[in-house]
N, C-alpha and C positions, 0 to 999 in steps of 0.2 A: 585542428581543434584549438579553438581559442579558449585559454585558460585564464581564469580570474582567480589570482594567487595573493593571500594576504597573509604574512608570517606574523606569528605570535611574538612579541618583544619579549626578551629574556627576563625572567623575574629573579629578583635577588633573593626572595624568601617566601616560603609558604606562608598562607593566611589563613586565619580562623581556626576552627577546633581540629582540622584535618591534620594539625599538627602532631595530633596524639601519637601516631604510629606509621611513619612514612614506609612506604613499601620499597624494597630494594629493587628498584627498575632496572630490567634487561636493555631497555631502549627507551629514551627519554625524548627524543625528536621524532616526531610522526606526521605524516601528511595523510590526511582522509580526504575522500571524494565525496561530492553530492551533486544532486540535479535540483535545478531552480524551481523547487516546489515548498509549500509551506510546512510540510511535514519534515523537512530537513532541520526543523527549529531546534531539536535538543543538542545538535551539533553547534549551531550558531549560539545558543544560550549558554552553553558549557564554554565556549570560548569567551564569549563578550561578559558573563559574569564572573570570570576567573575560576571556574570549577576545574578546568584542566590546569591552571597555575597551581592550585591547591594540592594537586597530586605529583607535582614536579614534572608536569608534561609540558613540552615546547610543541605546539600544534599549528600546522598549516593547513588550512581549508582550501579546496580547489573544485570549482565549479567544471563539471564535465559537460562535454557536448551531447552525450546520450548515454543510456545504459549499457550498451555494449561496451563502449570505449571505458567507462567505469568500472565493468566487471573485469575486463582485459586488464586495467589498470592493477587492481587488486591481486590479479594471479601473477601478473609479472614482477610485483613487487614495487612499482612506480608509486602505487599508493599503499599504505599500510592497513587500511580499512575504508569503508564506505556505508553512506546511506544508500541501502539496497531495495529493490523489489523483493518481497518475501519469496517469491518464486524462484528468484536467481540462484541462491545457495542451493534449493534443492535440486534445481534443474541442472546445475553443473556437476554436483554430485552424483546424480544418477546418470550423467552423461549425455543429457538432452542438450544439444548444441555445443557450447564449449565445455569440456570436462575438466574438472578441479574439484578438489574437496573443500568446500566453503562451510564455514560454521557461522552461527550467530548466538551470542550469549546475552543479547538486548533486542527486545520488540520496541520499535520507536513509537507507535501511535495506533489508535484505533479510528476507523471510520475516515472520513477526509475526502471522499470522492463524490463526484456527481456525473450525471449522462445528461448532456446537453444536445439539442436538435436545432437545427436552423430555422430560422423564421418562416420559411416556405412551408417546412413539415409541421412546424407548430400550428401554423394557420390551417392546415388541412386536417389535423388531428383535433384541434380544439373544439369545434363544434360537437363533437361526439363524447366529450368528456363529461363525467358527472360532477355535479357541483354540491357544495355543502349548504347548510341552512342560511349561510350569510351571502350565498351567490358566489363565493369564491371556489376555483377548481379543488375537488377533493384529492388529497393525497392519501397514500402512494398513487401514482399513476400506473396502471399496468400497460405492459408493452403489447397486450392485445389489441389496444388503440391504435397501433402503429400498423396492424396487419392491412387495414384498407389502403393505407398510404403506400405501402411497399407494393401492393397489388396495383394502384395507380401508376406508380413508377414503371412496374413490369409492361403495364398495357402500352405506355409510352415507348417502350424499349429501351428504357434506362435503368441500368443497375443501381440497387440501393446500398451506397458506401457508408461504411462508418469508420472512425478512427480509434485506435488504442494505443497505448504506449509502447508495448512490446510483447512478444508471444506468451512470455511467463508471467506477464505482469499481472496484478490483482485486478487492473482495469479491464483486461481481456476476459478474465473469468467473470467479474462482475457485471460486464456488459452481456456476456453469454449467458449468464444466470437469468438476467432481467428478461433478455430476448425468448428464452427458452421458456421461462415461467409465462410468458404470454402466447406461447405456442408457434413463436418463430424458431426455426432452426438457422444458428449461427456459423453452422459447417464443422467439418472434421478435418483433422491432421492424419497424415499416415507417414510412415517412413519415406516414402518417394514422393510426397506432395506436402511440404510444410508451409503452404500458404494458409492452411485453416480454412479453405473455402470449398471443401469437398461437400456437395449436395446442400449448399447453403441457400437459404432465403435473403440473407443479408451478408454482404461482402465486408469482412472486417480486414483492416491494414494497419501498419505502424504508420504513427505520426509523432514527432517529438513534442512533448508537452507545451513548451512554449510558442510552438507553431500552430497549434489547434485552432485558435479563433481566426487566425488568417488563412488557414487552409479551409475552415467553414465558410468563411466570407467568400473565398474564391469559389464555391461550389465544387470543389473536388470530393468533399464529403458531405453528407448530410447530418453527421451528428458525431458524437465521440463521447468517450469516458475517460476522465482525466481526473488528477487531484487539484488542488486549488494552488494558486489563484486562477485557473485558467479557465473555469466554468463561471465564476463571477466576472472575469474579463469580457466574456462574450455578451453578458448582461450590459456591462458599461459602455461596450463598443457597438451596442445594438445589432449584434449579429446573429444571436441565438438565444435559445431558451432552456436553462437546466429544467430537466423534468422530474428527476428524482435524484436522491441521494443514496449513498450506499448505506447509509444509517438505515434507510427505508428498505433496503433490498435484504440485509442482513444486519440487525440492531448489533452495535459493537463488535463489528468484524476486524480482524487483524489487518493491518496495513504493511508499513515499511519495517524493516530491520537493518541492524547495523552488522555488517558482514566483514569478516577477516578469513584469511586461510586457516586450515586447520595447523598448518605448520607454524604460522605466526603465533596461535594461542599455546602451541606447544613449547616452542622455543622462548617466549615472552609471557609466561603465566602471570607474573606480578604486574607488568605493563597492562595487560589486558585486563586485570581486576582494576587497576587504576582508572584507565578509560571507561570501563563500565560504571566505577563509582561516580564518574563525572556526569556520565550521560543520565544516570538515575537522579541526581541531584539537579540536572536540568529539566528532567521531565517533571519532578516535583515542583519546582519553581513555576513551571508552565501553567500547573494546575492548581496551584495553592490558592487559599481565600477565595474560593468559587472565582477561579481565574482573573483574579485582581491583576495579575501581571501582564495580561494578554496585550493591552494598548502598548506596553514598552516592548513587548515580543514581536509585535505588528510593525513597530518603528524599527526594529533591528532587521526584520526580514525585508523590509521595503528598500534597504539599502541596495545598491548596484551589485556589491559582490556577494550578496546572498540571492534572494529571490528577484528584486529589482522591478516589481510591480508597484504601483502607486498604493499609498496608505490606505486609501479608501477600499481599494478593491480587496486588498488582503484582509482588512478589518470585517469585510461583509461577511466573512465565515469564520475568522479566528475568534471573533469576539460573541459567539453564541447565537449568531442569526445566519440566515441563508436566503438570498433572494432568488425566487423563481423568475417567473414573468415580471417585466420591469414593474417595479412598485410593489410587487407582492412578495414582502419580506415576512419571514415567519422565524419564530424562535425555534432554534435547533441548538440547545445548550451543549448537547454530546457531539456535535458534527466534527470537532477535532477534540481527541481524547489524547492526553501524553502520559498520564499516570493514573487516574481514576480506574476502577474496574481492574486492576492488576495489569494495565495496559503495557508495562514494560516487560512483564515476565515472557519468557519465550515459551509458550505453551506448545506441547508435543501435538495436541488435538489441532491446533492452528496450521502446523506443517502438514499434518493428514489431510487437513481439508483442500489445501493446495493441490497435493497429490491426488486427491480424488478429482479434481477438476482437470488435471493433466490426463488422467485415464479417462475420464468422461469424454473428453473432445478428441482423444486419439494420440496425444503427445507421449503418452506411455501406451504403446501400441498394443501389448499384450495383458492378458488377465495377470492380476498378482494377488498372493493369498494376504489376509489381514495381516499376518506376522511382517511381511515385507513393509507395508506402510508404517507400521510402529518402528521397525529396524532403521529405516532411512530417517524418519522424524527423530530418532534418538542420535543419530550420526551427525545430524545437522544443527539441531536446536540443543543450547547447552545451558539449562535451567540451574545445573550446578555450579557453574561459575557465576550466574546471576546472583544466586542466593549467597555465595561467598562473599561478592562484593557488598551486597545489601547486610550482609552481617556486620561486616566492618564500618559501614556507615551507621549503623545502630550503636556500635560499641563506642564510636566517636561522638555519639549525640547529635548526628546529622540526620537521622531518620528515626521514625517510629517503629517499634516492633511489630505493631498491629497492622502496618501497611504492606506487608509481604506474605505471600501463600507458602509459608514454610513447610506444611503437611502435604501439600499437593503431590501427586504422582505424576504431574506434567500434564494431565487431562483435565479439560474442564467438565462441568457438568453438561449434559447435553443441551443444545440450543433448541427451545422450545419452539412449536410450530408457529405461535403468535410473533415471533421475533424475524421471521423469514416471509419473503414476499410470495412464496408459491406454498406456505404454510406445510412444508415438508420439514420435520425436524432433523437435526444433525447431531449424530454421536460419533466422536471420533475414534471410539474403541471399536466401532462397526463399519468400515469404510466400505466393504462390499455390498453390505445390506443397503447402506445409504444410497449406493450408486444404482442399485436395484430400484429404488424408491422414486428415482427421478424419471419422468415420463421421457424426456429427450436427451439422449447421451448414450455412449456405450455400458454395457452392463454385462455380467456374466462373461462368458467367453467370446463375446464379440469382436471382431476386428474389423478395420476398413481395408477392402480389397479394392483397387482402382477408384471407382467412384461410387461404390455403394458400401453398406454395412452388411456385413454377413455373420450369420451365428445367431 
């Protein structure tokens, strides 16, 4: 694995109002990992704007080759923490794949992903898509329009392959959600078959994010779901067309988290608070004054040690727009959200949604009571740490009291039907009822046995 490492220069003194009440840090030299995606921005901003400095933290940021290497680094202590897929701490804690107790005291962002199809598939789909009053393609685009294309591929004896970034990634679950909402079965997992392709109409497999445009161009896959800038990169390279964003699949859906081991949090409580304080400040900076700092953030992210894509490619989504078909640029002000809508608060209901999707597709093989979902969510998501860090920022004059959900029980109000592409509302307090309401996917006592769903 090639690591891109850049060390934080030693600071001689803390700066700004954070001088008020420095925490007694258990550990002040830290190494954090990330994947080259725009939603790692809070880490880069906390570093570049001196927010880690203000907390007395000497931080090194290391780009990682893939999500498994990143998770392994956190578990073995090579990394003190990392920008993670929200599903990773949950999967590790319940023992799906690698087993380890990982927790998150900070949610890094909302939205930020898209689904891109190859030019070939787009040209096959496009004639059947509805248009709006201006003659432009009407959005959101339902996956039902992809069904005739899949049938055509099958008639040619060719499988329809799509890429996602990791089996427990938001991208896997969002892609599956979009396909299933359009009547397409994305396949199941079982303890004996972890490909996720049992009974599938579309075959999903892992492709590292930066490699997706090239893999699409090579024809190995016909589409993918990924975070930015790799959807917009396909547009710039002329190799594919983004057809839908995750904001259109599920408005203001949770995305990445900052993950640490439970052991690290227990042994280094003040250091953990200091890190969360710096990350909250970074998220606030990214969203403040109606995204006024986004151009500077894009410049930071475009550097090779961070995301390393062209400024124009990253700016295409980070500054409030999103380009679908070449030339079809539309305003999507909330495509990337880092602080608004309580984006940084680690809600239990977000964790429960990921767990429902693991159960829906067979990664959780057996049925679980609602209480189990709640217990797992509370063992991984740590809003108490988050609010303690937020309280310190308010006391130091670095944040506003009104910006944090002090009275929350950790569950959001249910997501209404109008905010989800299949018009099925989501209530994190009732995970099994939610699973039962989804037309495709495991529900009740169902399990996957061999190549079929039983029960």
